[in-house]
C-alpha positions in Angstrom: 14.4 -86.1 -10.5 14.2 -82.5 -11.5 10.3 -82.6 -11.2 10.4 -84.4 -7.9 12.9 -81.8 -6.6 10.7 -78.9 -7.7 7.5 -80.5 -6.1 9.4 -80.8 -2.7 10.8 -77.5 -2.8 7.4 -76.0 -3.8 5.9 -77.5 -0.8 8.8 -77.1 1.7 8.9 -73.5 1.2 5.1 -72.8 1.9 5.6 -72.4 5.6 8.4 -70.1 5.5 6.4 -67.9 2.9 3.2 -67.5 4.7 5.2 -66.8 7.9 7.6 -64.2 6.2 4.7 -62.4 4.2 2.0 -62.2 7.0 3.7 -62.4 10.3 4.1 -58.6 11.0 0.6 -57.9 9.7 -0.8 -60.7 11.9 0.9 -59.2 14.9 -0.3 -55.6 14.1 -3.8 -56.2 12.9 -4.9 -59.2 15.1 -2.7 -59.0 18.2 -2.3 -55.2 18.4 1.4 -55.6 19.1 3.3 -52.6 19.3 5.9 -51.9 16.1 8.9 -51.9 18.5 8.1 -55.5 19.8 7.3 -56.6 16.3 10.7 -55.4 15.0 12.5 -56.8 18.0 10.9 -60.5 17.3 11.7 -60.3 13.7 15.2 -59.2 14.2 15.9 -62.0 16.6 14.7 -64.6 14.2 16.6 -63.3 11.2 19.9 -63.2 13.3 19.4 -66.9 14.5 19.3 -67.9 10.6 23.1 -67.6 10.0 24.2 -69.6 12.9 21.4 -72.3 12.2 22.9 -72.7 8.6 26.4 -72.9 10.0 25.5 -76.0 12.2 24.1 -77.7 9.1 27.4 -79.6 8.1 27.5 -80.9 12.0 24.0 -82.2 11.6 24.4 -83.9 8.2 27.5 -85.5 9.4 25.9 -87.0 12.4 22.6 -88.0 10.8 23.0 -87.9 7.1 21.9 -85.4 4.3 18.6 -87.1 3.7 17.6 -87.4 7.4 18.7 -83.6 8.0 16.3 -82.4 5.2 13.4 -84.6 6.4 13.5 -83.7 10.0 14.2 -79.9 9.4 11.2 -79.7 7.2 8.9 -81.7 9.5 10.2 -79.3 12.5 9.6 -76.5 10.4 5.8 -77.5 10.1 5.5 -78.4 13.8 7.1 -74.9 14.8 4.3 -73.1 12.8 1.5 -74.6 15.1 1.9 -72.1 17.9 1.4 -69.2 15.6 -1.7 -70.9 14.0 -3.3 -72.2 17.3 -2.3 -69.7 20.1 -3.1 -65.9 19.5 -0.4 -64.7 21.8 3.2 -62.8 21.0 5.2 -65.5 22.8 3.6 -67.9 20.6 4.1 -66.0 17.4 7.7 -65.1 18.4 8.5 -69.0 19.0 7.1 -69.8 15.8 8.9 -67.0 13.8 12.4 -67.9 15.2 11.8 -71.5 14.8 10.7 -71.3 11.3 13.4 -68.9 10.2 16.3 -71.1 11.9 14.9 -74.3 10.7 14.3 -73.2 7.3 17.9 -72.2 7.2 19.0 -75.7 8.2 16.4 -77.3 5.6 17.6 -75.0 2.7 21.3 -75.9 3.2 20.8 -79.6 3.8 18.5 -80.0 0.7 20.6 -78.1 -1.8 23.6 -80.4 -0.8 21.5 -83.6 -1.0 19.8 -82.5 -4.4 23.1 -81.5 -5.9 24.6 -84.9 -5.2 21.9 -86.7 -6.9 22.8 -85.5 -10.4 26.0 -85.3 -12.5 28.1 -81.9 -12.0 26.8 -80.6 -15.4 23.2 -80.9 -14.2 23.6 -79.0 -11.0 22.8 -75.6 -12.6 19.6 -77.1 -13.5 19.0 -78.1 -10.0 19.8 -74.7 -8.7 17.2 -73.4 -11.2 14.4 -75.7 -10.7 14.8 -75.1 -6.6 14.8 -71.3 -7.0 12.0 -71.3 -9.4 9.9 -73.7 -7.4 10.6 -71.3 -4.2 9.5 -68.5 -6.2 6.4 -70.1 -7.2 5.6 -70.9 -3.5 6.3 -67.4 -2.4 4.2 -66.0 -5.0 1.3 -68.3 -4.5 1.3 -68.0 -0.5 1.6 -64.1 -0.6 -0.8 -63.3 -3.7 -3.5 -66.2 -2.7 -2.8 -65.6 1.0 -4.2 -62.0 0.9 -7.5 -63.4 -0.5 -7.5 -66.4 1.9 -7.1 -64.1 4.9 -10.3 -62.3 4.1 -12.1 -65.7 4.0 -10.5 -68.0 6.7 -8.4 -65.6 8.8 -4.6 -65.5 9.4 -4.3 -68.3 11.9 -5.9 -70.8 9.0 -3.5 -69.5 6.6 -0.7 -70.2 8.9 -2.1 -73.8 9.5 -2.2 -74.3 5.8 1.4 -73.3 5.4 2.3 -75.8 8.2 0.3 -78.5 6.4 2.0 -77.7 2.9 5.5 -78.0 4.6 4.8 -81.1 6.5 3.4 -82.7 3.2 6.5 -81.5 1.7 8.7 -83.5 4.2 6.3 -86.5 3.6 6.8 -86.2 -0.1 10.5 -86.0 0.3 10.5 -89.1 2.5 8.5 -91.1 0.0 10.2 -90.1 -3.3 13.9 -90.3 -2.1 13.4 -93.0 0.4 15.9 -95.3 -1.4 18.5 -92.4 -1.9 19.4 -92.7 -5.3 19.4 -96.2 -5.9 17.9 -97.8 -9.2 14.3 -98.5 -9.4 15.0 -102.2 -9.2 16.8 -101.9 -5.9 14.0 -100.0 -4.3 12.1 -102.2 -2.0 14.4 -105.2 -2.4 17.3 -103.7 0.1 17.3 -104.9 3.7 19.0 -107.7 5.6 19.7 -109.9 2.6 21.6 -107.0 0.8 23.8 -106.8 3.9 24.2 -110.5 4.6 25.1 -111.3 1.1 27.5 -109.7 -1.4 26.5 -108.5 -4.9 26.5 -110.9 -7.4 30.1 -111.5 -8.9 31.9 -109.9 -6.0 33.7 -111.2 -3.1 32.6 -110.5 0.7 34.1 -108.1 2.8 35.5 -109.6 6.2 34.5 -108.2 9.3 37.3 -106.8 11.2 37.6 -107.5 14.8 38.8 -104.6 16.9 41.0 -104.8 20.0 42.4 -108.0 21.4 41.5 -110.6 23.8 42.8 -110.8 27.3 46.2 -112.6 27.4 47.1 -111.4 23.8 49.9 -109.0 23.0 48.6 -105.4 22.2 48.3 -104.5 18.6 51.0 -102.5 17.2 50.4 -98.8 16.2 48.2 -98.5 13.2 49.7 -96.9 10.1 47.6 -93.7 8.9 46.5 -93.7 5.3 44.7 -90.6 3.7 42.6 -91.1 0.7 42.0 -88.0 -1.4 39.9 -87.0 -4.4 38.3 -83.8 -5.6 34.9 -83.6 -3.5 35.4 -86.5 -1.2 31.8 -87.5 -2.1 32.2 -91.0 -3.8 35.3 -92.7 -4.5 37.5 -91.6 -1.7 34.4 -92.1 0.5 34.0 -95.7 -0.7 37.8 -96.3 -0.4 37.8 -95.2 3.0 34.9 -97.6 4.0 36.4 -100.4 2.3 39.9 -100.2 3.6 38.6 -99.9 7.1 36.5 -103.0 6.7 39.4 -104.9 5.0 42.1 -103.7 7.3 40.9 -101.8 9.9 43.2 -103.5 12.5 46.3 -102.4 10.6 45.2 -99.0 9.4 43.9 -95.6 10.6 41.9 -94.5 7.6 40.9 -91.0 6.6 39.8 -89.3 3.4 39.3 -85.6 2.3 39.0 -83.7 -0.9 40.3 -80.5 -2.6 36.6 -79.1 -3.0 34.5 -81.1 -0.5 30.8 -81.2 -0.8 28.5 -84.1 0.6 28.5 -87.8 0.6 26.9 -88.9 -2.5 23.7 -91.0 -1.5 24.6 -93.5 -4.3 27.9 -94.2 -2.6 26.1 -95.0 0.5 23.8 -97.2 -1.3 26.7 -99.1 -3.2 28.4 -99.7 0.0 25.1 -100.9 1.8 25.1 -103.6 -0.7 28.4 -105.0 0.5 27.3 -104.7 4.2 29.3 -101.7 5.0 27.7 -98.6 6.3 29.5 -95.2 5.6 26.6 -92.8 6.8 28.8 -91.8 9.7 31.5 -90.4 7.2 31.3 -86.9 6.0 33.0 -84.7 3.3 36.1 -82.8 4.6 38.7 -80.3 3.2 42.3 -81.6 2.9 43.4 -78.6 4.5 42.3 -80.2 7.9 45.0 -82.8 7.5 48.1 -80.6 6.5 50.7 -80.8 9.1 49.5 -84.4 10.3 51.9 -87.2 9.8 50.7 -90.1 7.3 52.2 -93.3 6.3 50.4 -93.2 2.8 48.4 -90.7 0.9 46.5 -92.1 -1.8 44.6 -90.2 -4.5 42.0 -91.8 -6.6 41.2 -89.3 -9.3 43.5 -87.2 -11.7 42.2 -84.0 -10.2 43.0 -84.8 -6.8 46.6 -85.9 -7.8 47.2 -82.3 -9.2 46.3 -80.6 -5.7 47.5 -83.2 -3.6 49.6 -81.2 -0.8 53.0 -82.2 0.5 52.8 -84.2 3.8 55.6 -84.2 6.2 57.4 -87.4 7.5 57.7 -90.6 5.5 54.4 -90.4 3.6 54.4 -92.6 0.6 52.4 -91.2 -2.3 50.1 -93.5 -4.4 47.8 -92.7 -7.3 45.1 -94.9 -8.5 42.9 -93.6 -11.4 39.2 -94.4 -11.2 36.6 -92.6 -13.5 33.8 -90.4 -11.7 30.7 -92.5 -11.4 28.7 -89.4 -10.5 29.3 -88.0 -14.2 27.4 -90.9 -15.6 24.1 -89.9 -17.2 20.9 -91.7 -16.1 19.9 -93.0 -12.6 20.3 -96.8 -13.3 23.4 -96.5 -15.5 25.0 -94.2 -12.8 24.2 -96.6 -10.0 25.7 -99.3 -12.0 28.8 -97.1 -12.5 29.1 -96.8 -8.6 29.1 -100.5 -8.2 31.7 -101.0 -11.0 34.0 -98.3 -9.2 33.3 -99.7 -5.9 34.6 -103.1 -6.9 37.6 -101.7 -8.9 38.5 -99.8 -5.7 38.2 -103.0 -3.6 40.1 -105.0 -6.1 43.1 -102.3 -5.8 42.9 -102.2 -2.2 43.2 -106.0 -1.8 46.3 -106.0 -4.2 47.8 -103.3 -2.3 47.2 -105.0 1.2 48.8 -108.2 0.0 51.8 -106.4 -1.4 52.2 -104.2 1.9 52.1 -107.3 4.4 
């Protein structure tokens, strides 16, 4: 996994590396643009990088971390085409602003996605691999780019950077096309996984929303908040399961003390049960302080220690589940996610039977 992450990062950064290194020189030497205009375009591009990075959580919540990484990488490659094909200040400026902004989105989304692929104690290694790969990419494009410009010209170098970044998007899509499922699961998911439950588990009933004409309106739903530390795995699966099991009775939310991203293995495990949690995203528990809840359920020991006091008649419940993301080995980790998923479902079914 670390090697694949490094290769993807190496290719992804090629576009921004070639643009950052030679954009100013190209405008000056090839297009004869005044220095003041070059500085203005550069300033605008850099200025837009911050808000672009800030919208990344909204994008990942809407389309998922994997899709955000792929499409921002592909869009970065496409944004470089005006610079490579059209020798004009407007085209060059459009490319620079687009590449810098999209690279900010791609960096934030990819770091969140890659960190969720490994146990917490390996995340330092992921950070090191990604930064080392980025450093190699910048070194290769800047050092080798000077020689290539003398042979093939600026625009051909920019076209090469676009091609490498596009290749990075393709490699990412192929290497991580099944999220972090085990290799045995890759290629076997599909309609059968959604229509039949995993072996040894009970199926989750579909919940009918609303009521037919002539029926009495449903009573107000009770509100349930499910908490854990990162709001990335256990609480996310619990939210999806409870909504599928009893969405007609409960309004379900989840949050964490230190939110991160929804773990792709949690998404994969829930897919096996026919429950899609891609629309869920990691949230901080502070978003819910002051809101009334009937039940506050914590699903890991750390969350129990940081659970805030909620107003009203909230009943506090704690269920202890081990952290599946901490298990070593991809296949063993995926098996742990399935085990925790099934354990959460069993506790929810028991609780629902008692709470009727």
